[in-house]
C-alpha angles and dihedrals in degrees: 000000000000091000089058096050118092125184120213114205105196098190119014108127098051123037105222097192110137112286096010107075097073093047093048092046088064093203093307096310093110091055091048091052092048091052092047091052093046129085092226147338103245114202110194112188127194121213092276092045089218093169090069091064091062119085093212091058093047089048091054092048092050092047093057121091112239095246089060098043115101114184116194110186123188105275092004097241126134088249090061092052092050092046089052092049091056089064096056119107115146091189093063100027117129118265116161096198120067089203092053090048092052093047094046094046092050092049093047093048099041117017095035090040100228093128097212141020088246092058090044090054091055092050093051090047090054091051093051095046099043104027089205128201112257116228100179094103092046093051091046090053092048092050092048091050092046097043110147093014123124137193135201103230101169093105091054091043092053093045092052098035106159093211092061093081093151089077091063122211116348143170134218120203130204104202123187146126129269114304097006094123106270093133091047088057091046094051092051095041094057092074103019094054095034102239110199093199136004143187125202111203120210124190090206094053115068091189089068090058094055105106093201091057091043091052091048090050093051090048090051093052093047091048098042096052122090110339111268148120094302093061097048092043092053094047093045090050097047099039095047119101107287092010092128089072088075090069099046095094145002094268093055094046090049090058091053091047092051090049090052091050091049089051091054105038119198098020120155121237120197123202117183122194095013090169090057091067091069110119116178105318097334135078104195094182089055089048090053091049091050091052089051089050092052097048111023104078101195105028120127121207137193116195127182119202148139118271115293117152093193093057091046091051093049091052091046091054094044105048112071093215091048136235126280122191127210130190116228089241089064091059103036131071117261114275138179092284096260123119111264096238089046091055091050095047094044094045094051090046090056091047094051102035107014088241115146117206111226121246113275093024112152125227094257088053091054090052090050090052090057091050090049091051093047107028111200120239124219099279090045091051089051090052092048089054091052093048091050093050098042119114092204136019110290118236124216087250089057090052093049091049092048099043113358127234094327092061091047090051091048091071089073090060097050110127109265092009108187092032114033090030124020143159129244124170091351092303124117111230136187120230095233141358089248090066091056090050091053091051092050095045096048103027085242129356109285 
């Protein structure tokens, strides 16, 4: 019976007794700390979506990073999300305290950077309609892993120069093996090349291979950037009568994506790990990119992937301005010849255990050296098998449900814990896709 009982604590982080709420809110910092310490902000909406008529609820939704925001609409269909979005208006939302309203409006407009309640309303509507994937945690992990790294991106910049419109749409590829620095280049290119929208593929996360979700996430990024025609066009299209039909399937979402690209000509899309979207015999993210190449006349794209001549040829034939491939070594400073992930894994192994990896050791050998230095016990081996088989990152709640407290505790004994395996936002992550491949190929790294 205990496993079926759930306790809902309505107010526990902020005491709302008269005269205390504003002080304990600490100008929004308390709420920010609560969200940071939580696994997710779960928004559960009934059929009337009454919560969206309350300013406090909208404020909490807007304060939550996308990767932590879980929206559960009644029925769960795109139509329910669009119907809920039509109810949102932060300017007229209910707030019983004038002091609370003033504080929330100031925080929305200034600290959260929305500028106005009207702009905030549009952003919340986009989130409800599109339910986009959040990439903040992924980018933070990449930047941490690549701290101190640099890249020479002029060749990419020249290839994708936005003022060379006569070339038409075009794509640049960064093609290299595991650990050669593709993700380093991606993390730096996001800002340095001004990517308007991105998608980070992950072989271990089936949600990242769903072309409908990918299209919705790209639409969201294009529409939520600087205010412009793309944003209003997307909202007008989705919130109009019958607009929810556009999000029922991949074909409908593609049409909205193409309209958003037409409204923002010349934008740059970035797709990292394109090869990791392969599922069975299909790569739906590649198929989406090819459709964009066929029909979006001025789009520019940067894709990072492992070698695949067939994919390169298909992109070359699809994009009017062609496809140019670069090796990571052309864009990164000279190093000692080792793969970048290999240098990291081998260096940390030496720091922790004094073990030196021999010259010429491959990345899978470096992983094996970690497992030899920290042999997994039975619960840890069970956890490794689960991590290898998972289709999305496992949360600590998943682990507890699958194996109780002992399986949750086993994460602390994973080989290379803190590097090869680590936690972020209550999810267990792997350092690199190559580690997951080693686990799958060997049933554990031997």
